[in-house]
Each structure stands twice: as structure tokens, then as C-alpha cells.
N, C-alpha and C positions, 0 to 999 in steps of 0.2 A: 415436713412437719412444722418447721419454723415459720415458713411462709403461710401455711394453713392457719397456724395459731395467730399470726399477725393479722390475717384477714378476719378471723373470727373476732379478735379484740376490736378491730376497726369497725366491723359491722355492728357489734354490740354497742359500742360507744356512740355511733352515729344514729342509732335507732331511736325513734320517739319513745318517750317514757310510757305513753299510754298503750303502746303496742306490746308491752311486756306481758300483758294478760292473755296473749294469744296462745293458749295451751290447747290440749286435745279437744276439750269441750267447746271452747270458743271457735276452733277451726271448723268443727262439724256443724255448729249452729243448731238448727232445729232438726237436723238429720239424725238418723239412727245408725248405730254401729254395734250390732249384737255380737260380732266375733271378738270385739275388744275384751269382753268379759269371759271369753272361752278359756278356761283354765287347762283344757286339753291341748292347747297349742304347744305346750312344753313337750308333749309326746311327739307332736309333729316335728318340732325342731330337733329333738333327740334322734328320731328316725332318719331325718335328713342328714345329720352328722354321720351316722353309721353307714348310710348308703354312699355318702361322699368318700368315706374311708375305704369301703369295698371297691368302689369304682377306681380310686387312685391305685389301690394295690393290684387290680386286675389289668388296667389299661395303660399304666405308666411304669411298667416294669423296666423299660429301657432308659428312663430318665435317670441320670447319674446323681440322684439325691436320695438320702434316706427317707424312709416312709414317714417318719415323724416330721421332718422338714417339709415334705409335701403337704402334710395335713395343716401345718402352720400357715403355709402359703395359701391353701384353699380357705382356711378360716379367715385370713386377712382379706381375701377377695370377697368372701361372703359378708364380712363386716362392712367393707367399703360399699358393696352393692346395697346393703340395707340402709346405710347412713346417707349415701349421696344420690340414690335414685329417688326422684320425687314421687314415684309410685309407691314407695315404701316409707319415705320420711320427707315431710315438708321442709323445704330449704329456706334459710334466711334470705330475705329480700322478696319472697313471693307475696304478691298483693292480693287483697280480697277481691273476688269477682273475676280475676284474670285467669284462674285455673279452675277446671271442673273435671270430674270423672263421672260420666253419665249424667244423672240428674243431681249429683252431689256437687255443690259449688263451695269453694273455699270462702269462709265467712269472716276472716280477719287477716290482718297483715302479719306475716310471719317474721320474727326477729331472731329465732333460734331454731334448732332442730326439733321438730315436733312429729311424732308418729302419725302417718297418714292413714286415718281411719275412714277416709272418703273413698278409697280405692279398694277393690276386692282383694287384690294381692297384698296390699298393705295390711288389710285386716288379718290375713292368714299367714303368708310366708314371712312378711316383715315382722309382725307381732310375735310369731313363733320364735324366730331367732332372737328377737329383742327380749322376750320373757326368759328364754334359756340363758342368755348372757347376763341378765340382771339378777340372777340367783344370788342370794346372800353369800359373801365370800367365805364366811366361817362355815356355813352349811356345805358349800362346795368343797372346802378343805376336808371336813369330816366325812364326806361321802366318797371322795376319790382317793384320799391319801392312804387310809388303812388297807384297802385291797391291793393298792400298788406296792406298799411296803411288804405286806405279807407274801405276795406273789414273788417278789424279787428275792426275799430271804428264803422262801420255801424252795425256789428253783436253784439255789446255789449248790454247786458240787462240793459236798462236805470234805471230801478227800483233798481237793485242790485248796479249799478255803483254809484248812488246818495248816497248810504250808505257807500261805501268803497273808494270814490274818495280821501278823506283826507289821508287815509293810503297809497294809491297808490302814491299820490303826495309827501308824506314824504319819501317813498322809492326811488322815481324817481329823486328827486332833491337833498336834502342833503345826502340821502343814496348813490347816484351815485358819488357825489362829494367826500364823505369820502372814498368810494372804489377806486376812481381815485387817491386820495392822498396817500392812503396806498400802492396801487400797485406801484405808482411812487416812493415812498420812498424805497420800496423793491428793485427796480432796481438801485436806487442811492446807496443803501447799497452794492449791489453786484458789481456795476460798478461805483465807485466814480468819474471817469473821465468823465462820461456822463454829459452834461448840464441838469439841473433840468427840463428845458422846454421839452426836448426830452423824459425824463423819464416819466413826467406827461402826455405827449401826448400818449405814449404807454399805460400808465395806463388808460387813458380815452377810448382808443380803446378796451382794454380788459375788462373794467368794464361794458360796455353795454351788456345786456343779450338778447338772442333770445329765447323766451319760446315756440316756435311753437311745438317742440317735447314734452315738459313738459305739455303744456295745452292739447294736444291730448291724452297723456297718462292719465292725470287726468280725462278727460271726459270718457275714456274707463273704468276707475276704478269706476266711479260713485260717485266721491267725491262731496262735497257741491259746488254748482254753485258759491257761493260767493268767494271761494278760487280760482277757475279757473279764475273768472272775475278779482279778485285782481291782479293775476299774469299777466294776459293779459293787463290790464289797466296800470299797472306799467311799462310793457315793452314798450307800446306805448309812455308813457310820458318820460321814461328814454332815449329813442331814441332821443327825442328832446334835452334833457339835454346833452347827449353825443355829439350831433352835435354842440351845442354851445361851449362846451369845446374844441372840435376838431378844430372848425373854428378859435378860438383865438390862440390856441397853435401851430397850423400848420403854421400860419403866423409868430409867434415868432421864430419857428425853422428855417424857410426859411430866416428870417432876421438875425439869429445868436443868438438872445436873445430877451426876452420880452422888455427890455429897447431899444434895437436897433430897434425893430419894431415900438415902440412908437415914437422914434426919426425920423424914416423914414416917419411916418404919421404926424409928427410935432404936436403930441398930448400929453396930460398928462395922468395920471392914470384914470381920469374920462372917457376917451375914451373907456376903457375896460368896465366900467359900462354901457355906452351908447350902446356899441356893444352887451352886454348881454341883455339889455332891448329890443333892436331892434329885436334880434333873438328870444328871449323867450317870449316876451309879444306882440310886434306888429305882429309877425308872426301868433300866434293863433288868434288874433283879426282880422287880414286880412282874414284868412281862414274862420272864423265864419261869417264874413260879406258876403263873397261870398256864403257860405252855406245858409244863410237866403235868399239871392236873388235867388239862384237856387231852393230852396224849394217853394218860391213864384211863380216861373215860372211853376213848376210842379203843383201847386195848380190851376193855370189857365187852365191846361190841364186835370184836374180831370173830370172823367165821360165822356170825349169826345174821349178817345183813349184806348179802352179796351184791346188792344194787347200789351201795354206797350212799344211801339216803342220809343216814346219820352223819357220816363223815363229811358230806357236802354241807349239810346244815350247820354243823359245828364250826367248820372252817370258814364259812361265810359269816356267821354271827360273831364269833369270838374276836376277830381283829377289830371290829367296831366297838365291842364291849371293852376290850383292853385299852383302846385309844381313849374312850370316854372316861373310864375309871381313872386312868393315869392323869388325864388333863383336867377333869372337872369334878369327879365324884367326892373328893376329900377336901373341898373348900380351898383354903389357902395353901394346903399341903399338896401342891401340884408337882407332878413328875413329868418327864418327857414322854409324851404319847408316841412320838416317832421311835425313840429307842426302845420303848416297851414293846411295840408291835414288831420291830426288827428282831428283838430277842425272842419274842414269841414264835416268830417264823423260823428262826434258826434252830429252835428246839425240834420242830418238825423235820428240818433238814438233817439234823444230827442222827447218828446211829441209834440214839435213845428213841427218837420218834420213828425212824424208818423200820426198826425191828418190831415195834409194837403196833403199828398200823397194819391192818389186814393187807397182805401182799396182793390179794386179788383186786383191791381197789386203789392201790398206790399209783399205778400207771394212770388210771382214770383221773385221780385227783390232780396229778401233774398236768395232764391234758386240759382238764377243766379250768385250772387256775391259769394256765397259759392263755386260754381264750379270754378269761376275765381280765387279765392284764392287757391283752390286745384291745379289748373293747374300751376299757377305761382310758388307755393312752390315746385311742382314736378320739373319744369325746373330749379329753383334756386338751389336746393340741389344737383341735379345731376351735374349741371355746377360747383358748388363749389368743388365737388370731382375731376372732370376732370381738372379744372384750378389749383387746389392744386398740383396735380401730375406733370402737364406739367411745372408749374413755378418752382417747387422745383427741378425737374430733371435736368434742364439746364437753366442757367441765360442768355444764348446767343442763344435763339431760332431764327429761321428765321422769317422775317417779312412776310406780306401778299403777297409780290411780290416774295418771295422765296429767298431773299438775306440775307446773314448772317449779323445780326446786334446785337449789345449789347443794351438791353433795357435801357431806362433812369431810373435812380434810384433817389429816394428822397434824397436830400442833408442832410441826418441825420448825426450825428457824427459817426466817424469811429468805427466799431465794435471792442470791446476790445479783441476779440480772433479771431483766424484764424484756420480753420481746415487744418491740414497738412496731406499729404499722409502717410498712415501707413508704417512703416519700416518692414523689415523681422523679426526683433526681436519681434515686436508687434504681 
């Protein structure tokens, strides 16, 4: 990655200034590329991700890697294929007139990665994966996170959870805070010029764990259910803790420091405690309240709808609604949507929810949500691989309209090092 970044910097610095205008429109020239405007390509990319997941699960059973790790590898390969195959993406250094696909001739000198709309496969497969991976990050979060959180909480064995919840809470709250502080101090030690707020923010991001692959591996190995439940419960809770840490520190980083943020808000240190209480306590209470109301609604429908239509619709719609209401609906009075959805799902997993949902549809609901979780994880990990390659490969990708833009960056402190192009002596 370092060598790749160095060569990108070198090629960008050596390129003539006039060639910067070589975007998708200039590359095509007078040609036509109707597939570029095809919004249905997202469906093509989504179908491809699901088929890759199915193929990996069927034909790679003997590979000693968890399913999610295989998906990440496949996503990385798809991203590299999309970015570095000239049939999908025009490469820096390609000269006008030297490359052609059928009657379509490259019309400008390429100085950065440009989607190849001159080639049929670039129009379709390349643009399908590109559109899917360029989805807005906030929209992606709100689409994938609520069903994942609800499915994990709903699938928890309540009997085991009541025995290990104290240990999970201990690992998720003070454990994650300690991990955040230690990771942040490590970065402060390596880069003393960084503000401590930025170092702790990075520590909070890295300290949160995702045990999907670990839990799947533990289940395949047949370990005690209490261990898998402990790891999964700790992950659900530490996501909420990490969100609280992130929500506070990101505002401090944007303001310049924690003191500057408090000054902008015209608040004292008590405001931090209030923010923590609002996110970590009121959020779960809000989600639990909506969970009790939702379960009561399903209780009214018990024995009257044997095909589980109402139960499926409610359990699909409510996690998104709970997440939205907690995060957005009340203006500045924001709560943790993560913890709200987790609490909402735990109400369904509790005896209160299990005894009030129609027993004829309970098994179907668990099977249905198990499949939802599987599909979401499949798309998520493949997308993670694709996005990682495309974002690392070039920081100045074209936007959705095909124009060369430099993406907005978070106003974090300046990186203490810079990768320089390697010299001949290197």
C-alpha cells in the first residue's frame, strides 16, 4: 500500500496540469455510454455480491477460514479487479489514441483512475460495483446496522444471557474505555504532536470489536454456548459504548479541542456527563419502551394470523424506526440508536416477548431473521473489501456524475508523516 501510494503521488505530481480535466466525459469524447446512467446497476452489483457469498459457502467449505473472512478476501479481489483492470477503470499514464475498445477510442491523457465507459464490461460490471461501493456512508450505516443489531439481540439465548450479562457489561463498558485509553496513549507516544482528542478518537474506533467471524468459528468448533453468547453480548454492548465515545470525541476534534467544544456549546464539564447519560441510558430505555409496545401489538395479533405477515412486517420496520427516532427525530436531543435497537431486540428475546408472540410463528421469525442476518453480513463484508481497495487506491476518485473531485476529508490533525516517491537508490 505504501509503494502504491508513493507511485500515485509521483504520477500525480509529474502529470501535466492540462491533463487534469481528463474525466469520464473527456475520456469518452463524442462517444455514447448509455449504461453509465443506468441506476439499475446497483441491483446487478447487489446480486453479484450475494452470488459470490453463495458460491463461497458451497465450494470453499474445506478452506480453513471463516465465512466472513472469505467474503472480505473476495471483496478485496473484486475491488482490485475493478480498479486496476483497464477494461473497468482507465489507469494513470494511458495516452489518448493509444487505447481503443471496438470503435471507442480513448480521447484524452489519463492522470488518475477514471471509470472506463468505453468498454462494455466497464459500463456494466465495473460501474455496478462502483455504484454499489460509492453509496453514502450514512445511508449504508442506517440500512445495514439496524437489522444486524436486532438479529443478534433477538437470537441471544436469554437463559444464558441472564447468567453472563454482568461479565459482558464489564467487558463492554470499562473494558472498552480502558482499551480506548491505552490505544490512544500509544498513538500519543508515537506522535506527540497529535492532540489527545484525536488520538483517543482513533483509539475508540479501533477498540470496538466485531465478533461475527469469531462467533461463527466458535459455533463450528462446538464450544460452550455460554462463551459464544458472552462474546456476542459483549460486542452488542461495546458497540453502544464505542458510539458514545465517538459521539463526544468527534465533536471535540471538529471544534479543535474538548474545551473548545464545551465553549461552543456554552456548557461546563457536566455537559459531558449529560451527553453520556443521554446516549447510554436514555437510548436503551427508549428502545426498551418501544420494544414493550411492539410486543404488546404482536400479542393482540396472536392466533389470528398464522402466516406471520404482521410479525414479519413489524419486526422489519421497527428496528429502522427505533434507530431513526433515537438518532435523528428529536433534533439535538440525540440518543444512541445502537443501544436503542439492542434493547429493543432484547425485549423480543426476553420471556416477556417470547410468551406474548404467537408460538406458531416464533420459530419462523428466528429462521427468517437468521437469513436476514446472513444476507446483510454477506453484502457488508464484500462491500468492505471493495470499498477498502477503491478508497486506498486513489483519494481523488470521480463522483457519481463522473467529474474528477477530491473527496472531503475529516479535519483531523495533519498526519505526522508523508509517503514520498521512492528514489532510484531505494
